[in-house]
C-alpha positions as CSV (number, residue, x, y, z in Angstrom):
1,X,149.8,6.3,153.0
2,X,152.2,3.9,151.2
3,X,151.0,1.7,148.3
4,X,150.9,-1.4,150.4
5,X,148.6,0.1,153.0
6,X,146.3,1.5,150.4
7,X,146.2,-2.0,148.8
8,X,145.2,-3.8,152.0
9,X,142.6,-1.0,152.7
10,X,141.1,-1.7,149.3
11,X,140.9,-5.5,150.0
12,X,139.3,-4.8,153.5
13,X,136.8,-2.4,152.0
14,X,135.8,-5.1,149.6
15,X,135.1,-7.4,152.5
16,X,133.2,-4.7,154.4
17,X,131.0,-4.3,151.3
18,X,129.3,-7.5,152.3
19,X,127.4,-5.4,154.8
20,X,125.5,-4.0,151.8
21,X,122.5,-6.3,151.2
22,X,122.6,-5.8,147.4
23,X,126.3,-6.8,147.3
24,X,125.7,-9.8,149.6
25,X,122.8,-11.1,147.5
26,X,124.2,-10.4,144.1
27,X,126.8,-13.0,143.2
28,X,128.3,-11.1,140.3
29,X,128.5,-7.8,142.2
30,X,130.0,-9.5,145.3
31,X,132.7,-11.0,143.1
32,X,133.5,-7.9,141.1
33,X,133.3,-5.4,144.0
34,X,136.9,-6.1,145.0
35,X,138.1,-4.9,141.7
36,X,136.4,-1.6,142.3
37,X,137.6,-1.1,145.9
38,X,141.2,-2.2,145.1
39,X,141.6,-0.1,142.0
40,X,139.8,2.8,143.7
41,X,142.2,2.6,146.7
42,X,145.1,3.0,144.3
43,X,143.8,5.3,141.7
44,X,144.6,8.7,143.3
45,X,148.3,7.7,143.3
46,X,148.4,7.3,139.5
47,X,150.5,10.5,139.5
48,X,153.4,8.4,140.9
49,X,154.2,7.7,137.2
50,X,155.5,11.3,137.1
51,X,158.7,9.9,138.8
52,X,159.5,8.4,135.4
53,X,159.9,12.0,134.1
54,X,161.8,13.6,137.0
55,X,161.6,14.3,140.7
56,X,160.6,17.9,140.1
57,X,157.4,17.0,138.3
58,X,156.6,14.4,140.9
59,X,157.2,16.7,143.9
60,X,155.2,19.5,142.4
61,X,152.2,17.4,141.4
62,X,152.1,14.3,143.7
63,X,148.9,14.3,145.7
64,X,147.7,17.4,143.9
65,X,145.1,17.3,141.2
66,X,144.7,13.5,141.5
67,X,143.5,14.0,145.1
68,X,141.3,17.0,144.4
69,X,137.5,17.3,144.7
70,X,137.0,16.8,141.0
71,X,139.3,13.8,140.9
72,X,137.5,12.2,143.8
73,X,134.3,12.5,141.9
74,X,135.7,11.4,138.5
75,X,137.8,8.4,139.6
76,X,134.8,6.2,140.7
77,X,132.9,7.1,137.5
78,X,135.9,6.1,135.4
79,X,136.6,2.9,137.3
80,X,132.9,1.8,137.5
81,X,132.5,2.5,133.8
82,X,135.5,0.5,132.8
83,X,134.4,-2.5,134.9
84,X,130.8,-2.3,133.7
85,X,132.1,-2.4,130.1
86,X,133.4,-5.9,130.7
87,X,130.9,-7.1,133.3
88,X,127.5,-5.5,132.4
89,X,125.7,-7.8,134.8
90,X,127.1,-6.0,137.8
91,X,124.9,-3.7,139.9
92,X,126.5,-0.4,138.6
93,X,125.1,1.8,141.4
94,X,126.5,-0.3,144.2
95,X,129.8,-0.8,142.4
96,X,130.0,2.9,142.1
97,X,129.2,3.5,145.8
98,X,131.9,1.2,147.1
99,X,134.5,2.4,144.5
100,X,133.7,5.9,145.6
101,X,134.2,5.0,149.3
102,X,137.6,3.5,148.4
103,X,138.7,6.7,146.7
104,X,137.4,8.8,149.5
105,X,139.2,6.6,152.1
106,X,142.5,7.0,150.2
107,X,142.4,10.7,150.1
108,X,141.1,10.9,153.7
109,X,143.9,8.9,155.2
110,X,146.5,10.8,153.2
111,X,145.4,14.0,154.9
112,X,146.6,12.7,158.2
113,X,150.2,12.3,156.9
114,X,152.8,15.1,157.2
115,X,153.0,15.2,153.4
116,X,149.3,15.8,153.0
117,X,147.2,16.5,149.9
118,X,145.7,19.3,148.0
119,X,142.3,17.8,148.8
120,X,140.6,21.2,148.6
121,X,141.4,22.0,145.0
122,X,140.0,23.7,143.0
123,X,138.9,26.0,145.9
124,X,142.3,26.1,147.4
125,X,145.8,24.9,146.6
126,X,146.8,24.7,150.2
127,X,148.3,21.5,151.4
128,X,146.2,19.8,154.0
129,X,148.6,17.9,156.2
130,X,147.6,17.1,159.8
131,X,150.8,15.2,160.7
132,X,149.1,12.5,162.8
133,X,150.0,9.3,161.0
134,X,153.3,8.3,159.3
135,X,153.1,7.4,155.6
136,X,153.7,3.8,156.7
137,X,152.1,3.1,160.1
138,X,152.8,-0.5,161.3
139,X,149.7,-0.7,163.5
140,X,147.3,0.2,160.6
141,X,149.1,-2.0,158.1
142,X,149.3,-5.1,160.3
143,X,145.7,-4.6,161.6
144,X,144.6,-5.0,158.0
145,X,146.8,-8.0,157.5
146,X,145.3,-9.7,160.6
147,X,141.8,-8.9,159.3
148,X,142.5,-10.3,155.9
149,X,144.1,-13.4,157.5
150,X,141.1,-14.0,159.7
151,X,138.8,-13.6,156.7
152,X,140.8,-16.2,154.7
153,X,140.4,-18.5,157.7
154,X,136.6,-18.3,157.5
155,X,135.8,-15.2,159.7
156,X,132.8,-13.1,158.6
157,X,134.3,-10.3,156.6
158,X,131.7,-7.7,157.6
159,X,132.1,-8.3,161.3
160,X,135.9,-8.6,161.0
161,X,136.6,-5.4,159.1
162,X,133.9,-3.3,160.9
163,X,135.6,-4.2,164.2
164,X,139.0,-3.5,162.7
165,X,138.0,0.0,161.5
166,X,136.4,0.9,164.8
167,X,139.7,0.0,166.4
168,X,141.7,2.0,163.9
169,X,139.3,5.0,164.4
170,X,140.2,4.9,168.1
171,X,143.9,4.7,167.2
172,X,143.5,7.9,165.1
173,X,142.0,9.7,168.1
174,X,144.9,8.5,170.2
175,X,147.4,9.7,167.7
176,X,145.7,13.0,167.3
177,X,145.8,13.6,171.0
178,X,149.5,12.6,171.1
179,X,150.3,15.1,168.4
180,X,148.5,17.8,170.2
181,X,150.4,17.0,173.4
182,X,153.7,17.1,171.5
183,X,152.8,20.5,170.1
184,X,151.9,21.9,173.5
185,X,155.1,20.6,175.0
186,X,157.1,22.3,172.2
187,X,155.3,25.6,172.9
188,X,156.5,25.5,176.5
189,X,160.1,24.8,175.5
190,X,160.1,27.3,172.7
191,X,157.6,30.0,173.7
192,X,158.4,32.3,170.8
193,X,157.4,29.7,168.2
194,X,155.2,31.1,165.5
195,X,154.7,27.7,163.6
196,X,155.2,24.1,164.7
197,X,155.4,21.5,161.9
198,X,155.0,18.0,163.3
199,X,156.0,14.9,161.3
200,X,155.2,11.5,162.8
201,X,157.7,8.6,162.3
202,X,156.9,4.9,162.1
203,X,157.8,4.7,165.8
204,X,154.9,5.2,168.0
205,X,156.6,7.6,170.5
206,X,158.9,9.4,168.1
207,X,158.1,12.7,166.2
208,X,160.2,14.9,163.9
209,X,159.4,18.6,164.5
210,X,160.4,21.8,162.7
211,X,159.7,25.1,164.5
212,X,159.7,28.6,163.2
213,X,160.1,31.7,165.3
214,X,160.6,35.3,164.1
215,X,164.4,34.9,164.1
216,X,165.2,31.2,164.1
217,X,164.4,27.7,162.8
218,X,164.6,24.9,165.4
219,X,165.0,21.3,164.5
220,X,163.4,19.2,167.3
221,X,162.6,15.7,168.1
222,X,160.1,14.3,170.6
223,X,161.0,10.9,172.0
224,X,158.7,9.3,174.7
225,X,157.6,12.8,175.7
226,X,161.1,14.3,175.9
227,X,161.8,17.3,173.7
228,X,165.3,17.4,172.1
229,X,166.5,20.4,170.2
230,X,169.0,19.1,167.7
231,X,169.8,22.2,165.6
232,X,169.1,25.9,165.6
233,X,169.5,28.0,162.5
234,X,169.1,31.8,162.1
235,X,166.3,32.7,159.7
236,X,167.9,34.4,156.7
237,X,165.7,35.6,153.9
238,X,166.6,34.4,150.4
239,X,168.7,37.3,149.0
240,X,167.6,39.1,145.9
241,X,170.9,38.5,144.1
242,X,171.8,37.5,140.5
243,X,173.0,34.1,141.8
244,X,169.8,33.3,143.7
245,X,167.6,34.6,140.9
246,X,169.3,32.3,138.4
247,X,169.1,29.3,140.8
248,X,165.4,29.8,141.5
249,X,164.6,29.5,137.8
250,X,165.7,25.9,137.9
251,X,162.9,23.4,137.7
252,X,164.2,21.3,140.6
253,X,164.7,24.3,142.9
254,X,161.3,25.7,141.9
255,X,159.5,22.4,142.7
256,X,161.3,22.2,146.1
257,X,160.3,25.7,147.1
258,X,156.7,25.1,146.1
259,X,156.6,22.1,148.5
260,X,158.8,22.7,151.5
261,X,157.4,25.0,154.2
262,X,160.6,25.2,156.2
263,X,164.1,25.2,154.8
264,X,167.5,26.8,155.0
265,X,169.8,27.7,152.1
266,X,173.5,27.8,151.3
267,X,175.7,29.2,148.6
268,X,179.1,27.9,147.9
269,X,181.4,29.6,145.3
270,X,184.2,27.7,143.7
271,X,186.8,28.6,141.0
272,X,184.7,27.6,138.0
273,X,181.1,27.3,139.4
274,X,178.6,28.3,142.1
275,X,176.5,25.8,144.0
276,X,173.2,26.7,145.7
277,X,171.6,24.3,148.1
278,X,168.2,24.3,149.8
279,X,167.7,22.0,152.7
280,X,164.3,20.9,154.1
281,X,164.5,20.9,157.9
282,X,161.5,18.6,158.6
283,X,163.3,15.2,158.0
284,X,166.5,15.1,160.0
285,X,167.8,11.6,160.1
286,X,171.0,10.5,161.9
287,X,172.3,14.0,161.8
288,X,171.7,14.4,158.1
289,X,169.0,16.4,156.2
290,X,168.1,14.1,153.3
291,X,165.5,16.2,151.4
292,X,167.3,18.8,149.3
293,X,167.4,20.8,146.1
294,X,170.8,21.7,144.6
295,X,171.7,23.6,141.5
296,X,175.1,24.2,140.1
297,X,175.8,27.3,137.9
298,X,178.7,28.2,135.8
299,X,180.4,31.6,136.2
300,X,177.9,33.0,133.6
301,X,175.1,31.9,135.9
302,X,173.9,29.3,133.4
303,X,172.4,26.2,135.0
304,X,174.7,23.2,134.4
305,X,173.3,20.6,136.8
306,X,170.6,20.3,139.4
307,X,168.8,17.8,141.6
308,X,166.0,17.6,144.1
309,X,164.9,14.6,146.2
310,X,166.0,12.3,149.0
311,X,169.7,11.9,149.4
312,X,171.3,10.3,152.5
313,X,174.9,11.1,151.8
314,X,177.0,13.8,150.2
315,X,178.6,11.1,147.9
316,X,175.3,10.1,146.5
317,X,174.4,13.7,145.9
318,X,177.5,14.2,143.9
319,X,176.6,11.2,141.8
320,X,173.2,12.6,141.2
321,X,174.6,15.9,140.0
322,X,177.0,14.0,137.8
323,X,179.1,17.0,136.9
324,X,181.1,19.2,139.2
325,X,182.9,18.3,142.4
326,X,182.3,20.3,145.5
327,X,186.0,20.8,146.3
């Protein structure tokens, strides 16, 4: 989920902690518990600082080790220990319990996004992505805001947030059934599909879909139950050529290929350079595919410029490459 949703989840979990008799009866613990749940709800996304280095590091590592089984166990210990250092009067066991729940909740809800997490590490590096909830879901976010508002107006936090989470749990079931219905509908339209990758949008009845068959990639959208095939691309294996081998050595391209499960590629040759582009097919927006990796090579096949990330126009991509024009 996005940072704002994780934040309101941490606040709500701190209110829900009043269900714990120890927290409710211990003034110090009840005052400090919010620090643990808020920090715990944010901690797994500490790897976002990798953006300060470059997009390749971020794409390859975001929601990886920081969302793994060892990290889920270590984050609460580290946060609880840090808080206990400054507030030794707190009940350390119950602080740890609620901080642990905040971390678990963070990783759990991220699994339901299309991006997913490597939550099974170190046992598996497979990305677990159920594609049920968008990274930002208006219903979930505003349900938390309403709960927090009612709490600020005097409502009992335990009752308020317990009721809210029951409602959200029902919402998850509804969304899961909607996704299953979309997948089944796509199978009827494209019976030779071998893999269907569903990405929810922030709109309730709109889904981005990338479909693999033995010979083609299909870019599909589901809107209010209607299946729309926007593009069809012939599946062409990456060639084993000097140009492609040189391109795949680039850090940005390597990161893209480690993350994207469905993409097409292009090679454009110019007088003084070659450009190789990889295009993720999951995120079509207004006729454009914004998630790409591009590398420019000189005629000696040395890398001179590259980029990976989200770009919503060709002009912005050229600015990111900051080197060679495409014409």
